[in-house]
Steps between C-alpha positions, in 0.01 A plus 500: 500500500695747288536859609344760272754777451456818302749579225611825340687603190872546562626858475195676640441706811175441687275801555345350813641481849736209539846405623753488214718186535833524320843344469767693684860486611609486864669840463159655433607673180177533305633633171337299222192302399235416758731620777513851352121500475489388864715799596340759272132407540464267798741682735756220547782638712860503381712270713213260574560187294246257643162502666238770519618843391264784421195351325707218355667175598860429395607142430878485476626320191843662508751556779666811644753505214224435242600136459212268412377301800450126476153360456497362858563848642235652273255231616559610862421859397183385322394294803537813717280687253239221500487513881451878487228480231322221690498708818374809308194357322335843469774620262545419131855410398590580137792264433734589215725247321733485800841362407420474128655831394848607603551191721457288186282216626231347279126519572490124553774525766339776707122473457465159671665646811176699548268195499421543870409868461154604619235609252543869587806489271478587130762365262639567152320315219829329409477309829149366449610159365717449809235605754216291351224759503228581250388848602636805317542839659214732406616806690569827319873560452723758337755406236855625568 
């Protein structure tokens, strides 16, 4: 049986309570893209490059010196996130296009790494073909 995930438009900020899931670097410098939003809106702490931070969850896609991490290392980070989301079923996790911005990976390389994610995770619409779901996100969101 296929999981039924919710999907959202890329580049929006949810106006409901959720955990913002973003690509980070191990140095915890949140200066651009979804990481900057994590810092500015979801209280991600500077210096925290992976795991729960503020009302967000950092998945490292770059190292301490901002070098791009290999897909195997990113998969380990994603697996840690999936464990956390599975254990925290009462929370909604708003997953951004982790690794598909400054890290330079393609949607088809990263999205399938989330196949074991629980259904309390919401994903970018671009990942829908790779996560085999039919349901679209109907929540109210704010364009950024």
